[in-house]
C-alpha positions in Angstrom: -0.1 -0.1 0.0 1.1 3.5 -0.5 2.7 5.0 2.3 0.6 8.3 1.6 -2.8 6.3 1.2 -2.2 4.8 4.4 -1.2 7.8 6.5 -4.4 9.4 4.9 -6.6 6.7 6.0 -5.0 6.7 9.5 -5.6 10.3 9.9 -9.2 9.9 9.1 -10.0 7.5 11.2 -8.0 9.5 13.5 -10.2 12.4 12.9 -13.3 10.6 13.3 -12.6 9.6 16.6 -12.6 12.7 18.1 -15.9 14.1 16.5 -18.9 14.0 19.5 -21.5 11.4 18.7 -24.4 13.8 18.4 -22.1 15.5 15.1 -22.8 12.0 13.6 -25.6 11.2 11.5 -28.2 9.4 13.3 -30.5 6.9 11.9 -34.5 6.6 13.4 -32.7 4.6 15.9 -32.3 6.5 19.2 -28.9 6.4 21.0 -30.6 5.0 24.3 -31.5 2.0 21.8 -28.5 1.7 20.3 -26.7 1.3 23.5 -29.3 -1.2 24.5 -28.9 -3.2 21.4 -24.9 -2.9 21.1 -22.9 -5.8 21.7 -21.0 -6.3 24.8 -16.9 -5.6 24.6 -14.8 -8.8 25.5 -12.0 -8.4 28.3 -9.9 -10.7 29.8 -8.9 -9.3 33.2 -7.4 -6.1 35.1 -4.5 -5.1 33.1 -3.0 -1.4 34.7 -3.6 1.0 37.1 -2.4 4.1 38.1 -1.3 6.4 41.2 -0.9 10.0 41.2 1.8 11.0 44.1 3.6 14.1 45.4 7.4 12.8 44.6 7.7 10.1 41.8 11.4 9.1 42.6 10.2 8.7 46.4 7.3 6.3 45.8 9.5 4.3 42.8 12.0 3.4 45.7 9.1 2.7 47.9 7.7 0.2 45.6 10.6 -1.3 44.4 12.0 -1.8 47.9 8.7 -3.5 49.1 7.7 -5.6 45.6 10.9 -5.7 43.2 9.0 -4.1 40.4 11.4 -3.5 37.9 10.7 -0.1 35.8 9.1 -1.4 32.6 9.3 2.3 31.2 9.6 5.4 31.6 7.6 8.2 29.8 7.5 11.8 30.2 7.2 12.4 33.8 5.6 9.1 34.2 7.5 6.0 35.5 5.6 2.7 35.1 6.3 -0.4 37.4 6.2 -3.9 36.4 3.7 -6.4 38.2 5.2 -9.9 39.1 6.3 -11.3 35.7 4.4 -8.7 33.4 3.4 -7.2 31.6 0.5 -6.1 34.1 1.8 -2.9 35.4 1.1 0.5 37.3 2.1 3.7 36.9 3.4 6.5 39.2 2.6 10.3 38.1 3.5 13.5 39.5 0.1 15.2 41.4 -1.4 17.9 39.1 -2.1 21.6 40.3 -5.1 21.0 42.9 -4.9 17.5 43.0 -4.3 15.1 45.9 -2.7 12.0 45.8 -5.1 9.1 44.3 -5.6 6.3 42.0 -6.4 8.1 39.1 -7.9 5.2 36.9 -7.6 1.4 36.2 -7.3 -1.1 33.0 -8.9 -3.5 31.1 -7.0 -5.8 28.7 -8.7 -6.3 25.6 -7.8 -9.1 23.2 -7.6 -8.1 19.6 -7.0 -4.5 20.6 -7.8 -1.9 18.4 -8.6 1.4 20.1 -10.8 3.1 16.7 -12.7 0.0 16.5 -13.2 0.1 20.6 -13.9 3.7 20.5 -16.8 3.2 18.0 -17.6 0.2 20.3 -17.9 2.2 23.4 -20.0 5.2 21.2 -22.7 2.4 20.1 -22.9 2.4 24.3 -23.7 6.2 24.6 -19.9 7.3 25.4 -19.2 10.0 23.6 -15.8 10.5 21.6 -13.9 13.3 22.6 -10.4 14.7 23.0 -7.6 13.8 25.4 -7.9 17.3 27.0 -10.1 15.1 29.4 -7.4 13.3 30.6 -5.3 16.2 31.3 -6.6 18.1 34.0 -9.0 20.8 32.6 -12.3 19.4 32.9 -14.1 18.0 36.5 -14.5 14.4 36.9 -18.4 14.4 36.1 -18.1 16.4 33.1 -15.7 13.6 31.6 -18.9 11.1 32.5 -19.7 8.5 29.4 -16.8 10.1 27.5 -13.9 8.3 25.5 -10.9 9.8 24.3 -7.2 9.1 22.8 -4.5 10.3 24.4 -1.2 10.8 22.6 2.0 9.3 24.8 4.7 11.5 25.1 7.6 11.5 23.1 6.6 10.0 20.3 7.2 13.1 17.9 4.8 16.2 17.1 2.2 14.7 15.3 -1.2 13.8 17.0 -1.8 11.3 14.0 0.4 8.8 15.0 -1.4 5.1 16.0 0.3 4.9 19.5 -2.5 6.6 21.6 -3.6 5.1 24.7 -7.6 5.1 25.0 -9.4 6.1 28.1 -13.1 6.3 29.1 -14.8 7.8 32.2 -17.9 5.6 33.4 -21.3 7.4 34.6 -19.3 8.5 37.5 -16.4 10.0 36.3 -14.3 7.0 37.0 -11.6 6.8 34.4 -10.7 3.3 32.6 -7.8 2.4 30.2 -8.6 -0.2 27.7 -5.4 -2.0 26.3 -4.1 -4.8 24.5 -3.4 -7.8 26.8 0.2 -7.4 25.7 0.6 -4.2 26.8 3.6 -3.3 29.1 3.2 0.6 29.8 4.7 1.6 26.3 1.0 1.3 24.2 2.1 -0.2 21.4 6.1 -0.3 21.6 8.2 -3.0 23.4 9.5 -2.3 27.1 13.4 -3.0 28.1 12.5 -3.3 31.9 14.9 -1.8 33.9 15.8 -4.4 37.3 14.9 -3.1 40.7 18.0 -2.4 43.1 16.7 -5.5 44.9 14.6 -8.5 45.3 11.7 -6.6 47.5 10.2 -8.3 50.1 6.8 -9.2 48.8 6.4 -11.2 45.7 3.4 -10.3 43.3 1.4 -12.0 40.8 -1.3 -9.7 39.6 -3.8 -7.3 39.9 -6.5 -8.6 42.0 -9.6 -6.1 42.2 -10.5 -2.5 42.3 -12.7 -1.2 44.8 -14.7 2.5 44.2 -17.3 4.5 45.9 -20.0 5.8 43.8 -23.3 7.2 44.1 -25.1 4.7 43.2 -23.4 1.1 42.8 -26.4 -0.8 41.4 -26.9 1.5 38.2 -22.5 1.6 37.9 -22.8 -2.2 38.2 -25.4 -1.9 35.5 -23.2 0.1 33.1 -20.5 -2.5 33.8 -22.8 -5.5 33.1 -24.5 -3.8 29.9 -21.1 -2.4 28.3 -18.8 -5.3 29.0 -21.4 -8.3 29.7 -19.9 -9.0 33.6 -21.4 -11.1 36.0 -21.7 -11.4 40.0 -19.3 -13.6 40.9 -19.8 -13.5 44.7 -21.3 -10.7 47.4 -20.2 -9.1 50.1 -23.0 -8.2 52.0 -25.2 -6.5 49.9 -22.3 -5.1 47.4 -21.9 -7.4 44.3 -18.9 -8.5 42.6 -18.6 -8.0 39.1 -16.5 -11.3 37.9 -13.7 -9.5 35.4 -11.8 -12.7 33.5 -10.2 -15.4 35.0 -12.5 -15.9 38.0 -10.4 -13.9 40.5 -10.4 -10.3 39.2 -13.1 -8.3 39.7 -14.6 -5.0 40.4 -16.1 -3.7 43.6 -18.6 -0.8 43.8 -19.9 0.1 46.8 -21.8 3.4 48.0 -25.9 4.6 48.0 -28.9 4.5 46.0 -28.8 8.2 44.4 -31.3 8.4 41.9 -30.7 9.6 38.2 -27.4 11.3 37.2 -24.5 11.5 40.4 -24.2 14.8 41.7 -20.6 13.5 43.6 -18.0 12.0 41.3 -17.0 8.1 42.0 -13.4 7.6 43.6 -10.9 4.5 43.3 -10.9 3.8 47.0 -8.3 0.7 47.2 -6.2 -1.6 44.1 -5.5 -4.4 45.6 -2.4 -7.1 44.4 -2.4 -11.4 44.6 1.2 -12.2 46.3 3.1 -15.5 46.7 3.3 -17.4 50.3 0.4 -15.0 52.0 0.3 -15.1 55.6 -1.3 -12.3 57.6 1.3 -12.4 60.6 4.5 -12.7 58.2 3.3 -10.0 56.0 2.4 -7.4 58.9 5.6 -8.6 60.1 7.3 -7.8 57.2 5.5 -4.5 56.5 6.7 -3.1 60.0 10.3 -3.9 59.3 9.6 -2.1 55.9 9.2 0.7 58.5 5.1 0.8 58.5 3.2 1.1 62.0 0.2 -0.7 62.8 -3.1 1.9 62.3 -4.7 2.9 65.8 -8.1 1.0 66.0 -11.1 3.6 65.1 -8.6 6.0 63.6 -8.3 6.6 59.6 -5.1 5.6 58.1 -2.2 7.8 57.7 0.8 7.5 55.4 2.9 4.3 56.0 0.3 2.1 58.0 -1.0 -1.2 57.7 -4.0 -2.7 59.1 -6.2 -5.5 58.8 -10.3 -6.1 58.5 -11.8 -9.1 59.3 -14.4 -9.8 57.0 -17.3 -11.7 58.8 -20.1 -14.2 57.5 -22.5 -11.6 56.9 -19.7 -10.2 54.2 -19.3 -13.2 53.0 -16.1 -14.1 54.7 -15.5 -17.5 56.5 -16.9 -18.4 59.8 -13.7 -16.8 61.8 -13.6 -14.0 59.5 -11.5 -13.6 56.3 -8.6 -11.4 57.0 -8.0 -8.3 54.5 -4.7 -6.9 54.7 -3.8 -3.2 53.8 -1.3 -0.3 53.7 -1.1 2.9 53.0 1.9 4.5 50.7 4.0 7.4 51.6 1.3 9.5 50.4 -1.5 7.7 52.1 -3.0 5.8 48.8 -4.6 2.7 50.3 -3.4 -0.7 48.5 -4.6 -4.2 49.5 -2.6 -7.7 49.7 -4.3 -11.1 49.4 -3.9 -14.9 48.6 -3.4 -15.5 44.7 -6.4 -17.2 44.9 -8.4 -14.4 46.5 -11.8 -13.8 44.5 -13.7 -11.7 47.3 -15.8 -14.7 48.5 -15.6 -17.0 51.5 -12.9 -19.3 53.3 -9.5 -18.3 54.8 -8.1 -16.4 51.9 -11.1 -15.3 50.3 -10.8 -17.7 47.5 -14.3 -19.4 47.7 -17.0 -18.1 45.2 -19.1 -21.0 44.1 -17.3 -21.7 41.1 
């Protein structure tokens, strides 16, 4: 194929992807009807998440010392840390003006990844296409809700027409989600050249396990993900169902109230959970203590660099004596959960009984 023709087609596809859905010709079928009839998008599991921190290099040193995570990539002011054997990863980026440290997004792996096709599929579910400034801190979380955008990766040149863009959308609560290839290591279409960590780390990670978010109406948020991705419930924790994502252990959990209509407040990702080898509560707490973290005081909110255990009892789907859930807060106070590699949010000692 002639190179000029190939580039022109790419430019046309990218330009179309930036048009708002409402500017495209509509048939007699309403957008709502199209969303109801749109096919679900296939995903294979959780693949990444992002942290916004006050000091990136401090956070890199903290997580590498704890997990031994290689640096998979450095892209602009963002550092990508590999989880386990990869290609799953999490990113560390500086907070923007006016922001507090937080978990900024979670990522889902979509087999046969095609950013343009996926964005078109999202539009069939009522998510309007917009531009990458939606991700640049220039808008509020709720103004991003039910939009998708392509964000140009830093360092790929001056053109906005290169293929290597990241695909994001914001759900009904404004929570940002990335869709990516299952082979993505944090560099989009490009390969990674991991830099080994200075040491082996104290905790051997396997993979991302789940993400828990606070939303205005958990039932409506669950319905959104069920409609778009076809997810089913794999367990319950009290009144809150867990949406299974992929392999039987990954899941999304949305907790909160039952506010009718559109959300009045944006959603918030509360914590990310990681699976690990050799899970033992006593040993894990000792490891965290030896690393410089202190126990959280009973009844007090967690401060940075603390650890704690929450016992999930039978009324919340736990084991008869309680299923222990271990948490720690990083240097910025961001919450991370650590669990056995069979944890699916269900019962038994390791939370691995989800009736499968």
